[in-house]
Every structure is written in structure tokens, then in C-alpha cells.
C-alpha positions as CSV (number, residue, x, y, z in Angstrom):
1,X,52.2,0.8,0.8
2,X,48.5,0.9,0.2
3,X,47.6,2.4,-3.1
4,X,44.1,3.4,-1.9
5,X,45.5,5.6,0.9
6,X,47.6,7.5,-1.7
7,X,44.6,8.6,-3.6
8,X,42.2,11.3,-2.4
9,X,38.5,11.7,-3.2
10,X,39.2,14.8,-5.2
11,X,41.0,12.6,-7.8
12,X,37.7,10.8,-8.6
13,X,35.1,13.5,-7.6
14,X,32.0,13.7,-9.8
15,X,30.1,16.8,-9.0
16,X,26.5,15.7,-8.4
17,X,25.0,18.0,-5.9
18,X,23.1,16.4,-3.0
19,X,19.9,18.2,-2.0
20,X,19.4,19.4,1.6
21,X,15.8,19.3,2.8
22,X,14.2,20.3,6.1
23,X,12.9,17.6,8.4
24,X,9.5,19.4,8.2
25,X,9.4,19.0,4.4
26,X,7.0,16.4,2.9
27,X,8.1,13.1,1.6
28,X,7.0,14.3,-1.8
29,X,9.4,17.2,-1.6
30,X,12.2,14.9,-0.6
31,X,11.6,12.5,-3.5
32,X,11.2,15.3,-6.0
33,X,14.7,16.7,-5.0
34,X,16.3,13.3,-5.2
35,X,14.9,12.5,-8.7
36,X,15.6,16.1,-9.9
37,X,19.3,15.9,-9.0
38,X,19.6,12.2,-10.1
39,X,21.3,11.2,-6.8
40,X,20.8,8.4,-4.4
41,X,20.8,10.3,-1.1
42,X,19.5,13.5,0.4
43,X,20.6,15.3,3.6
44,X,18.1,16.4,6.2
45,X,18.6,19.6,8.3
46,X,17.0,21.2,11.3
47,X,17.7,24.8,12.3
48,X,20.6,24.9,9.9
49,X,22.3,21.7,11.1
50,X,22.6,18.5,9.2
51,X,20.7,15.9,11.2
52,X,21.0,12.8,9.0
53,X,20.8,11.2,5.5
54,X,18.0,9.5,3.6
55,X,19.4,6.8,1.2
56,X,17.3,5.3,-1.6
57,X,17.2,1.9,0.1
58,X,15.1,3.4,2.9
59,X,12.9,5.4,0.5
60,X,12.3,2.3,-1.8
61,X,11.2,0.4,1.3
62,X,8.9,3.2,2.3
63,X,7.3,3.3,-1.2
64,X,6.7,-0.4,-1.2
65,X,5.2,-0.5,2.3
66,X,2.8,2.5,1.4
67,X,2.2,1.7,-2.2
68,X,-1.6,1.6,-2.2
69,X,-1.8,4.9,-0.2
70,X,1.2,6.6,-1.8
71,X,-0.7,9.6,-3.2
72,X,-1.9,10.4,0.3
73,X,1.2,9.7,2.4
74,X,3.6,11.6,0.1
75,X,2.0,14.9,1.0
76,X,0.5,14.1,4.3
77,X,3.7,13.1,6.2
78,X,6.9,15.0,6.7
79,X,10.3,13.5,6.9
80,X,10.4,13.6,10.7
81,X,7.0,11.7,10.8
82,X,8.4,8.5,9.3
83,X,11.4,6.3,9.8
84,X,13.5,6.9,6.7
85,X,16.4,9.0,8.0
86,X,19.7,7.6,9.2
87,X,21.3,9.8,11.9
88,X,24.7,8.2,11.6
89,X,26.5,10.1,8.9
90,X,30.1,10.8,7.9
91,X,30.8,13.9,5.8
92,X,34.0,13.6,3.8
93,X,36.4,16.2,2.5
94,X,38.0,16.1,-1.0
95,X,41.4,15.5,0.6
96,X,40.3,12.3,2.4
97,X,41.8,9.1,1.2
98,X,39.9,6.6,-0.9
99,X,40.4,3.6,1.4
100,X,38.5,5.1,4.3
101,X,35.8,6.1,1.8
102,X,35.4,2.6,0.4
103,X,35.2,1.1,3.9
104,X,32.5,3.5,4.8
105,X,30.6,2.7,1.6
106,X,30.8,-1.0,2.3
107,X,29.7,-0.6,5.9
108,X,26.8,1.7,5.2
109,X,25.8,0.4,1.7
110,X,25.4,4.0,0.7
111,X,27.0,6.8,-1.3
112,X,29.6,9.2,0.1
113,X,28.7,12.8,1.0
114,X,31.6,15.2,0.2
115,X,31.7,18.8,1.5
116,X,33.1,21.1,-1.2
117,X,33.2,24.7,0.1
118,X,29.9,24.3,1.9
119,X,28.1,22.4,-0.9
120,X,27.5,18.7,-0.6
121,X,28.3,16.3,-3.5
122,X,27.8,12.6,-4.0
123,X,30.4,10.0,-4.8
124,X,28.5,6.8,-5.5
125,X,29.7,3.2,-5.3
126,X,29.5,3.2,-9.1
127,X,32.0,6.0,-9.2
128,X,34.4,4.1,-7.0
129,X,34.4,1.1,-9.3
130,X,36.7,3.0,-11.6
131,X,39.5,2.4,-9.1
132,X,39.9,-1.1,-10.6
133,X,42.3,0.6,-13.1
134,X,44.9,0.6,-10.4
135,X,45.1,-3.1,-10.9
136,X,44.2,-3.3,-14.5
137,X,46.7,-6.1,-15.2
138,X,45.1,-8.2,-12.5
139,X,41.6,-7.8,-14.0
140,X,42.9,-8.4,-17.5
141,X,44.1,-11.8,-16.5
142,X,40.7,-12.9,-15.2
143,X,37.2,-13.3,-16.7
144,X,33.9,-12.3,-15.3
145,X,33.0,-15.8,-14.2
146,X,35.8,-15.7,-11.7
147,X,34.4,-12.5,-10.1
148,X,30.6,-13.0,-10.4
149,X,28.3,-13.7,-7.6
150,X,25.9,-16.6,-8.2
151,X,23.5,-15.3,-5.6
152,X,20.8,-13.6,-7.8
153,X,17.1,-12.9,-7.6
154,X,15.3,-13.7,-10.8
155,X,11.6,-12.8,-11.4
156,X,9.3,-12.8,-14.5
157,X,8.0,-9.4,-15.7
158,X,4.6,-10.3,-14.3
159,X,6.0,-10.5,-10.7
160,X,4.4,-7.9,-8.4
161,X,6.5,-4.9,-7.4
162,X,6.0,-5.6,-3.8
163,X,7.1,-9.2,-3.9
164,X,10.1,-8.5,-6.1
165,X,11.4,-5.9,-3.6
166,X,10.8,-8.3,-0.7
167,X,12.6,-11.2,-2.5
168,X,15.8,-9.3,-3.0
169,X,15.7,-7.5,0.3
170,X,15.3,-10.8,2.1
171,X,18.6,-11.9,0.5
172,X,20.3,-8.7,1.5
173,X,20.6,-7.6,-2.1
174,X,19.5,-4.4,-3.8
175,X,18.3,-5.6,-7.2
176,X,16.5,-8.3,-9.1
177,X,16.9,-9.4,-12.7
178,X,13.8,-9.8,-14.8
179,X,14.0,-12.9,-17.1
180,X,11.9,-14.5,-19.8
181,X,10.9,-18.1,-20.0
182,X,14.3,-19.0,-21.5
183,X,16.2,-17.5,-18.5
184,X,17.4,-14.6,-20.6
185,X,17.7,-11.2,-18.8
186,X,15.3,-8.7,-20.2
187,X,15.4,-6.1,-17.5
188,X,16.7,-5.2,-14.0
189,X,15.2,-3.4,-11.1
190,X,17.0,-1.7,-8.2
191,X,16.1,0.5,-5.3
192,X,16.8,3.5,-7.4
193,X,14.2,2.4,-10.0
194,X,11.5,2.3,-7.3
195,X,12.4,5.8,-6.1
196,X,12.8,7.5,-9.5
197,X,9.4,6.0,-10.5
198,X,7.5,7.2,-7.5
199,X,5.1,9.5,-9.3
200,X,4.1,6.8,-11.9
201,X,3.7,4.3,-9.1
202,X,1.5,6.7,-7.1
203,X,-0.7,7.4,-10.1
204,X,-1.1,3.7,-11.1
205,X,-1.8,2.6,-7.5
206,X,-4.6,5.1,-7.3
207,X,-6.1,3.9,-10.5
208,X,-6.2,0.2,-9.6
209,X,-6.7,0.5,-5.8
210,X,-10.4,-0.5,-5.9
211,X,-9.3,-3.8,-7.3
212,X,-6.1,-4.9,-5.7
213,X,-6.2,-8.2,-7.5
214,X,-4.8,-6.3,-10.4
215,X,-1.1,-6.3,-9.5
216,X,1.4,-3.6,-10.1
217,X,4.0,-5.6,-11.9
218,X,7.8,-5.2,-11.9
219,X,7.9,-4.4,-15.6
220,X,6.4,-1.0,-14.6
221,X,9.7,0.2,-13.2
222,X,12.4,-2.1,-14.6
223,X,15.2,-0.8,-16.6
224,X,15.0,-2.2,-20.1
225,X,16.9,-3.2,-22.1
226,X,19.4,-4.5,-19.6
227,X,23.1,-4.2,-20.0
228,X,24.8,-7.6,-19.6
229,X,28.0,-9.4,-20.4
230,X,29.2,-12.9,-21.2
231,X,31.0,-15.0,-18.5
232,X,34.2,-15.4,-20.6
233,X,34.7,-11.7,-21.1
234,X,37.8,-10.2,-19.5
235,X,37.0,-8.8,-16.1
236,X,38.6,-5.5,-17.0
237,X,36.3,-5.1,-20.0
238,X,33.2,-5.9,-17.9
239,X,34.2,-3.4,-15.2
240,X,34.9,-0.8,-17.9
241,X,31.4,-1.3,-19.2
242,X,30.0,-0.7,-15.7
243,X,32.0,2.5,-15.3
244,X,31.1,3.8,-18.8
245,X,27.4,3.2,-18.2
246,X,27.3,4.2,-14.6
247,X,25.8,1.0,-13.4
248,X,26.3,-1.0,-10.2
249,X,25.0,-4.3,-11.4
250,X,26.1,-6.3,-14.4
251,X,24.2,-9.6,-15.2
252,X,26.5,-12.3,-16.4
253,X,25.2,-14.8,-19.0
254,X,26.5,-18.0,-20.7
255,X,26.9,-18.6,-24.4
256,X,23.1,-19.0,-24.7
257,X,22.5,-15.7,-23.0
258,X,21.1,-17.4,-20.0
259,X,21.8,-15.6,-16.7
260,X,24.2,-17.4,-14.4
261,X,25.5,-14.7,-12.1
262,X,25.9,-11.0,-11.3
263,X,28.7,-8.5,-10.7
264,X,27.6,-6.4,-7.8
265,X,29.2,-3.0,-7.0
266,X,29.9,-3.8,-3.4
267,X,31.6,-7.1,-4.3
268,X,34.0,-5.3,-6.6
269,X,34.8,-2.7,-3.9
270,X,35.5,-5.5,-1.4
271,X,37.7,-7.1,-4.0
272,X,39.7,-3.9,-4.4
273,X,40.3,-3.6,-0.7
274,X,41.5,-7.2,-0.5
275,X,43.9,-6.7,-3.5
276,X,45.2,-3.5,-1.9
277,X,45.9,-5.3,1.4
278,X,47.8,-8.0,-0.4
279,X,50.0,-5.8,-2.5
């Protein structure tokens, strides 16, 4: 019997309200609502009907592509004018089982939208990581090195914002680790960092636009200090740290604090599905 089908979304529901914006609203309005609510998606409606969803991955790419004209395009264009909305959308109910929800998250690489009495709330991949506790004994017997992914993108703090985004997007990832000359992690940048920093980026891009040789560097938006863990740490302790800090990426280091891998949220969710299938 699948444990994940026995648990419903209401058992892990975190009430973060998802904003609903009109397709005629400006990109600036959309970004303001996402950052205000500290969520990673927004819903788009037309004539009272939900038409689609705008995840931070699409918004981060839009910001990067329009970086040097961001101040202009944020207010000039509406949501329907640009290609940032995904029309394919599944809205969940609190009673829906967790297995279907995880599979959707893995397929779409996005948060869940849950309808609670006419209001929409987000369950993020980070929220779902807490389900590892169903197999706590399994994760207590393994260390993080056994679970980590060695596919990582490392950049110095002086790397440009644009090239950093393109580097991790080309590898189908959603983050990069910022390292010093000793290969120690000193920061991390994700799609969410780009989106939540849009006002600062727009302001700085306008200041230096006349001289584009002055790069906007990744340390402008990186999260610092970065939370990391040692490779010989119990997997259960590492995942607990991710849950407690609401993070979806955990850099893994060796005894010299040199980065050697990463725990990614989607890797963990895939692992949970595989364990569930095998038990």
C-alpha cells in the first residue's frame, strides 16, 4: 500500500495565498504581487476565469532577457503581451492525495495550487520535502553524500547575472552556487532570487546602461550567507535543515568546506516516490 496515497494535501498545507492578477495587468503589478506574498507562482485571470499560471522560472528568464530595459518593459507590457504564462494548470483540492501532487510537481517543476473555499494557496516543493519523515529510518541510515547530485553550477561572485542564469538553465537546473577561490560556497542564487530582486535590478541596470561593460554581477542578488552541510552528515539531518529553513537547495561540502555536490528538492521528491513504490 502506497503511503503517499494515504496522505492528503490538507495534512501538509501551508497557507500562503497565491495572488490572482488580470491578463491586462502590467508585468510590474505581477512581480509586485508575487514578492509581496512571498510565493513562487501567480494565477492569471480573464473575465473571472483562471487562464493560466506564471511560475518564477518564466519570470526569471523574462527579467534576464530584458535586463537592460527592465524599467521600461515592466510598466509598458501587460501579461498577455509577453510569453510568461503557462496555460496548462491543475488546481488541487485539500483532499487530493500527495502522490499525485508530487508527480505533478516533478512534471511541471512548479508549486502546487490548492483551492481552499475559493482562495488559492501554494504548496511548494520545499513544503513536500517534509514527507521524508515517513521513511525517517531509511534516511537516518544514509549520509548526504549518498543522496547528493554532483551536477552543480559554480560561479565566482564577479560572474554576470545574465551568464549565471544561462549557465544553470542550460544544464536544466534552477540554481548556481557562488564560490570563492578556495571552492568554498559563499552564496547561492535561484530563480526566486532574480524575481524577488527585480526592483533593485531595474534600478541598477538603468544606472549603468550607458556603459554596459560594467557588468551586473551575481553577488547583487545572491543569498548570503549560504546554508550548507557536510557530506558525512546523516541524510535525515540534512533534510531536516532544508525543511526548517524552507530551502530547496543544500550545497554539500567536504571536510575542507569545498563544495562537492548539491541536494536538490526535485531529486528528493523523486527519491520519495521511488521509496514509496518499493515498499
